[in-house]
C-alpha positions in Angstrom: -12.2 -7.2 -13.4 -13.1 -3.7 -14.8 -14.6 -0.5 -13.4 -17.3 -1.2 -15.7 -17.8 -4.8 -14.0 -16.9 -4.1 -10.9 -19.4 -1.0 -10.5 -22.1 -3.8 -12.2 -22.0 -5.8 -9.8 -22.1 -3.1 -6.8 -25.2 -1.8 -8.2 -27.0 -5.0 -8.7 -26.1 -6.4 -5.1 -27.0 -2.6 -4.0 -30.1 -2.1 -6.1 -31.2 -5.4 -4.2 -30.5 -4.6 -0.5 -30.7 -0.6 -0.8 -32.4 0.6 -3.9 -32.5 4.2 -2.7 -28.2 4.5 -2.7 -27.1 5.8 -6.1 -23.6 6.2 -7.5 -21.9 8.7 -10.0 -18.6 7.9 -11.5 -17.0 10.3 -9.2 -18.0 9.0 -5.5 -18.2 5.5 -7.1 -13.9 5.6 -7.8 -13.6 7.5 -4.3 -15.4 4.7 -2.8 -13.1 2.3 -4.1 -9.9 4.0 -3.6 -11.2 3.7 0.5 -12.2 0.4 0.0 -8.3 -0.4 -1.8 -6.7 1.9 1.1 -8.4 -0.2 3.9 -8.1 -3.6 2.5 -3.9 -2.2 1.7 -3.5 -1.6 5.3 -4.9 -5.2 6.5 -2.4 -6.4 4.0 0.2 -5.3 5.6 -1.1 -5.6 9.4 -1.8 -1.6 10.2 -3.7 -0.1 12.5 -5.8 2.7 11.0 -4.5 5.7 12.6 -1.0 4.8 11.0 0.2 7.9 8.5 3.1 8.1 6.3 6.5 9.4 8.1 4.9 8.6 11.8 7.6 6.0 14.3 6.8 2.6 12.9 4.7 0.8 14.9 5.3 -2.5 16.1 3.7 -4.5 13.6 5.9 -2.5 11.6 9.2 -5.4 13.0 7.8 -8.8 10.8 6.6 -6.6 8.4 8.3 -9.0 5.0 6.5 -11.9 6.7 3.1 -9.8 6.2 4.2 -8.9 2.5 2.5 -11.8 0.0 2.3 -11.8 -3.1 -0.7 -10.3 -3.2 1.2 -6.9 -2.7 4.5 -7.7 -4.9 3.6 -5.2 -7.3 3.6 -3.0 -5.0 7.1 -3.3 -4.1 9.5 -0.8 -5.6 13.7 -1.3 -5.0 16.6 1.2 -5.2 19.5 -0.8 -5.8 22.5 -0.7 -8.2 23.0 2.7 -9.3 19.6 3.8 -7.6 20.6 3.1 -3.9 18.8 5.1 -1.6 22.1 8.4 0.1 22.1 9.4 3.0 24.0 13.1 4.5 24.9 13.6 7.4 23.1 10.0 8.5 19.8 11.1 6.4 17.9 10.4 3.7 15.1 11.9 1.8 11.9 9.9 1.7 12.0 8.1 -2.2 8.8 9.4 -4.4 5.8 7.4 -3.7 6.8 5.9 -0.5 4.9 4.8 1.6 6.5 1.8 3.7 9.4 0.1 4.5 10.3 -4.0 3.8 14.2 -3.5 4.2 17.4 -2.0 4.3 21.3 -3.2 3.5 23.8 -1.0 4.0 27.0 -0.8 2.0 30.0 -1.5 4.3 33.2 0.3 4.0 34.6 -2.6 2.5 31.6 -3.0 -0.3 29.6 -5.7 1.4 26.2 -5.5 2.7 24.7 -5.6 5.9 20.9 -5.4 7.0 19.9 -2.9 8.1 17.3 -3.4 11.5 14.7 -0.9 11.8 14.6 0.3 15.5 12.6 3.0 17.5 12.8 6.4 18.5 13.5 5.1 21.9 15.9 2.4 21.2 17.8 4.5 19.1 18.4 6.9 21.7 19.5 3.6 24.2 21.9 2.1 21.8 23.7 5.5 20.9 24.2 6.5 24.9 25.6 2.2 25.2 29.0 2.0 24.5 28.1 -2.0 23.7 25.7 -1.2 21.8 26.4 1.5 19.4 25.4 1.2 15.8 28.3 0.0 13.4 29.1 -1.3 10.5 28.2 -4.3 12.0 25.1 -4.0 13.5 23.6 -0.9 11.5 20.1 0.7 13.0 17.4 3.2 10.8 14.6 5.2 12.3 12.0 6.6 10.3 11.1 10.1 11.0 8.5 13.4 9.7 11.0 14.1 6.7 13.8 11.8 6.5 15.1 8.5 7.5 17.8 8.6 9.5 20.5 5.6 9.9 23.4 4.7 12.3 26.1 4.6 12.3 26.7 7.9 10.0 29.4 7.4 7.7 27.2 4.9 6.2 26.3 7.1 2.6 24.0 4.7 0.8 22.0 1.7 1.6 18.9 -1.1 -0.7 16.3 -0.3 0.6 13.0 -1.5 0.0 9.2 0.3 0.1 6.1 -0.4 -0.8 4.0 2.6 -2.0 0.1 3.3 -2.6 -2.2 2.1 -4.7 -3.1 3.9 -7.7 -6.8 5.5 -7.2 -9.1 4.0 -9.6 -10.7 6.8 -11.8 -13.5 5.8 -13.6 -14.3 7.9 -16.8 -16.7 9.0 -19.0 -17.3 9.7 -22.0 -20.3 11.0 -24.9 -21.5 9.1 -28.2 -24.1 10.4 -29.1 -25.4 12.2 -26.9 -24.9 9.2 -23.9 -22.3 9.0 -21.1 -20.4 5.8 -21.5 -17.9 4.5 -20.0 -14.3 4.9 -21.2 -12.0 1.7 -20.8 -9.2 3.9 -22.3 -9.3 6.7 -19.5 -10.5 4.5 -16.6 -7.3 3.8 -14.5 -7.9 0.3 -12.9 -8.2 -1.1 -10.1 -4.0 -2.7 -9.4 -5.0 -5.7 -7.7 -6.1 -9.8 -9.1 -9.6 -10.5 -9.2 -9.6 -12.5 -5.7 -8.8 -9.1 -4.1 -10.9 -7.4 -6.1 -13.4 -9.4 -4.2 -12.8 -8.7 -0.8 -12.7 -4.8 -1.9 -15.8 -4.6 -3.2 -17.0 -6.2 0.5 -15.4 -3.3 2.6 -17.1 -1.0 -0.1 -20.7 -2.6 0.5 -19.5 -2.3 4.0 -18.6 1.0 3.9 -22.5 1.8 2.8 -24.1 -0.4 5.2 -24.6 -3.2 3.4 -23.3 -6.3 5.4 -22.7 -9.0 2.7 -20.2 -12.0 2.7 -17.3 -12.3 0.1 -18.0 -15.7 -1.2 -21.6 -14.0 -1.1 -20.1 -11.4 -3.6 -18.1 -13.8 -5.1 -20.8 -16.0 -6.4 -22.6 -13.1 -7.8 -19.8 -12.0 -9.8 -19.2 -16.2 -10.8 -22.9 -14.7 -12.2 -22.1 -11.3 -13.4 -19.3 -13.6 -16.0 -21.0 -15.9 -17.2 -24.3 -15.0 -17.4 -24.3 -11.7 -16.8 -26.7 -8.8 -14.7 
């Protein structure tokens, strides 16, 4: 659905249940973006308090099982000639980084080895234990405030797959004959398929204090597509 279709459905539901609530294009875009981010975090199983650059919460260890087809469009892969580069065991966060998916270090013989993401505490324990000390056969990485740390420090590059955030939706308008109308060309659409858009619309409505099951939102959306509202 386009942003115009989404706002028409939202306005129909809001007008029926809370007619005193109104939307400007700017407010609609802001609220839709917040709802999109909430949906995104739910898909990852992240707690609301998580912020990029913070040490990974425990949920991160099974992140590859949580990423579904819904999240594929947000994945970015650094590989081949564009691998993540490490200097003295540290690498800067890549552009648009939000959350890690997987990492494989390049070994001295040119082979690849999966990197295990660990907490700072676990890294310290391993570095102080001769038996567990990180090696090319068992490399590990932690995520610091402004860099990614890998061990052993002799690793210089790694394939890295991570997730970016969804683009912020922008509902643009243009003036034709003195009337403001939807400008599809300069609008930024939601980067989600229709099934996820319904979930996001339900979250937005909840943020407005309107409790509506996603099935009910879907019913209104289907009616809108078939008959118009």
